[in-house]
C-alpha positions in Angstrom: -19.4 -273.4 -46.6 -17.9 -274.6 -49.9 -16.4 -272.3 -52.5 -19.2 -273.2 -54.9 -21.8 -271.9 -52.3 -19.9 -268.6 -51.8 -18.9 -268.1 -55.5 -21.4 -269.9 -57.8 -20.1 -270.8 -61.2 -21.5 -268.8 -64.1 -21.6 -270.3 -67.6 -23.0 -268.7 -70.7 -25.0 -271.2 -72.7 -26.2 -269.0 -75.6 -25.8 -265.4 -76.8 -28.0 -263.6 -79.3 -26.9 -260.1 -80.5 -29.5 -257.3 -80.6 -30.3 -255.6 -83.8 -28.5 -252.5 -85.0 -31.5 -250.4 -83.6 -31.3 -252.3 -80.3 -27.6 -251.6 -79.9 -28.0 -247.9 -80.7 -30.5 -247.8 -77.7 -28.1 -249.7 -75.4 -29.5 -253.2 -75.7 -26.5 -255.3 -76.7 -28.2 -258.7 -76.8 -29.8 -261.6 -74.9 -28.1 -264.3 -72.9 -29.0 -267.7 -71.6 -26.8 -268.7 -68.7 -26.3 -271.0 -65.7 -25.7 -269.4 -62.3 -24.8 -272.2 -60.0 -27.8 -274.6 -60.1 -30.1 -272.0 -61.8 -30.8 -271.8 -65.5 -31.6 -268.3 -66.6 -32.9 -267.5 -70.1 -33.9 -264.3 -71.9 -31.7 -262.1 -69.8 -30.9 -258.8 -71.6 -27.4 -257.3 -71.6 -27.5 -253.5 -71.8 -25.0 -250.7 -71.8 -26.1 -247.8 -69.5 -25.9 -244.1 -70.3 -22.6 -243.9 -68.3 -21.1 -246.9 -70.2 -21.6 -249.7 -67.6 -22.8 -253.1 -68.5 -26.1 -254.2 -66.8 -28.2 -257.4 -66.8 -31.9 -257.0 -66.8 -34.8 -259.4 -66.7 -37.7 -258.6 -69.0 -41.1 -258.5 -67.3 -43.6 -261.3 -68.0 -46.2 -260.6 -70.7 -49.5 -262.5 -70.6 -51.4 -263.8 -73.7 -53.2 -260.5 -74.0 -49.9 -258.6 -74.2 -50.2 -257.1 -70.7 -47.3 -256.8 -68.3 
C-alpha cells in the first residue's frame, strides 16, 4: 500500500465565508476540496458548541424544495 492510499492528499480549491448571521450560528463557511481522487463541493465548515471544527455535507434538495 502506498502512502497516498493510506494518507490521501487534501487540497482546498475554494473557500466562501458565511455571512455574519451564519457565523454567529456556527457556520463559518463553505469549501470545495479534493480528497485524494475525489472532488467535494458545498461542504460546510462549522464550529460546534464546544468549539471544535466540523465538516458537514448538506442534504440534497429536489426541485420542489424537499429534502
